[in-house]
C-alpha positions in Angstrom: -152.1 -119.6 106.9 -152.6 -118.5 103.3 -149.0 -117.3 103.0 -147.6 -120.5 104.5 -149.4 -122.6 101.9 -148.2 -120.3 99.1 -144.6 -120.5 100.2 -144.7 -124.3 100.5 -146.4 -124.8 97.1 -144.1 -122.3 95.3 -141.1 -124.1 96.5 -142.3 -127.4 95.0 -143.6 -126.4 91.6 -142.0 -125.5 88.2 -144.5 -122.6 87.7 -144.5 -120.6 91.0 -146.2 -117.7 89.3 -149.3 -119.9 88.7 -149.8 -120.8 92.4 -153.0 -119.3 93.9 -154.4 -119.8 97.3 -158.0 -118.7 98.1 -158.9 -118.4 101.8 -162.5 -118.9 102.9 -163.0 -118.2 106.6 -165.7 -119.5 108.9 -166.2 -119.0 112.6 -164.1 -121.9 113.7 -162.5 -123.1 110.5 -160.6 -121.9 107.5 -160.7 -123.5 104.0 -157.6 -123.0 101.9 -158.1 -123.8 98.2 -154.7 -124.3 96.5 -154.6 -124.0 92.7 -151.5 -124.9 90.7 -150.7 -125.4 87.0 -151.9 -128.7 85.7 -148.4 -129.8 85.0 -147.5 -129.2 88.7 -150.4 -131.2 90.3 -148.3 -134.3 90.7 -145.5 -132.4 92.4 -147.9 -130.9 95.0 -149.7 -134.2 95.6 -146.6 -136.4 95.6 -146.5 -140.2 95.4 -149.5 -141.7 97.2 -150.4 -138.2 98.4 -147.4 -137.9 100.8 -146.5 -134.3 99.9 -150.2 -133.2 100.2 -150.4 -134.9 103.6 -147.2 -133.2 104.7 -148.5 -129.7 103.7 -151.7 -130.4 105.5 -149.8 -131.5 108.7 -147.7 -128.4 108.7 -150.7 -126.1 108.2 -152.7 -128.0 110.9 -149.8 -127.5 113.4 -149.7 -123.8 112.6 -153.5 -123.5 112.9 -153.5 -125.2 116.3 -151.8 -122.1 117.8 -154.7 -120.0 116.6 -157.3 -122.4 117.8 -158.8 -122.8 114.3 -159.4 -125.9 112.1 -157.8 -125.6 108.7 -158.7 -127.6 105.6 -156.3 -127.6 102.6 -158.0 -128.5 99.3 -155.9 -128.9 96.2 -157.9 -127.9 93.1 -157.1 -128.2 89.5 
């Protein structure tokens, strides 16, 4: 999951070297904290949050195969 979020985020931003994903695992859930450069926040979130919702939808679909719940948080 972590790699998937990194690939998606790096494709969207101007500073791909500043993309960081921190994974926190629980028993049934995984929290992925996505950090990007301040200038790239708008590109990752998108208008009205559409890109952020799309990233979360793709990750949720991939997580369903593993039977886990994944939460993607975008952090400044």
